[in-house]
N, C-alpha and C positions, 0 to 999 in steps of 0.2 A: 666722280666716277673712278678716278684713279685710286681712291681709298678702298673701294670694293675689291679691286684686283690685288692690292697689297695685303688685305686681311685674309684673302684666300690662300696666299702663299705661306703664311705663318701658322696655319692650322696644323697641328701635329697629326701624324698618321699612326695607326696601330701597328706597332712592331713587336709587341710582346703578347704572347698568348696567356690569357687570364683563365685559370681553371677555378670553377666554383668550389668553395669549401664544402666538404662533406660533413654532415652532422656527425657528432661522436657516435660510435657504434653503440646501439642500445642492447641491453641484455635481452636475450630471448627468454620470455616467461612461459613456462609450461601452462597449458590450458587449465589443468586442474588447480594450479596455484592461482591463476587469474579468476577462475570461478569461485574459489574459496574467498578471495579478497572482495569480490563483488557481493557475494552472499553475506559476508560479514558486515558490509556497509548497509545492505538492504534489509537485513533481518530485523533490526529494531523497528524500522518504519513499517515493514509488512506486519509484524506482530501487533503494532498499535492499530493499524488500519483493520486488520482481521478482527481484533478484539472489539473495536468499535462497531464493525459491521455485525458481528454475532450478537453483541449486546442490543443493538437496535432491532435486529430480527426477533430475538427472544422477547423483547418488550412488546413488539407488534403482535406476535403470536399470542402472548399472554393476554393482551388487551382484547384480542379477537375471541379468545376462549373464555374470558372471565364471565360473561353473562350466562353461558351454558353451564359453566362450573358452579356458579351460584345457584342456578335452578336445580342442578343435580344434587348439590349439598342440601338445599332446602327440602327437596323431595325425600332424601334419605333421613334427614332429621325428623320430618313429619311422620314418615313410616315408622321410625324407631319410637317416637312418642306415642303414636297410636298403638303400636304393639305393646309398649310398656303399660299404657293405661288399660288396655283390654285384658292384660294378664293380671293386673292388680285391682281389678274391679273399679276402674275409673279413678283411682287415686294416684296421685303423683308423689312418690316417696323417694 
């Protein structure tokens, strides 16, 4: 029990005020410069994603329109053929 009392007497006390270190002063960056930097980093990624999205949408629209376009072209070719044959006496020249 005596050893507990002795160890309590030798503990140091805080006699010096410790101030935390401040981080080095950072440069203040203007908002426009920050926006420019972020845009520069994001632009290639956005360009790639936008290009992929547009390509996908165009393909989907073309696939959806293809049957109607084929029918319309077929009808136009048939009409032109009928017109040509009727004006040339049924001959295809």
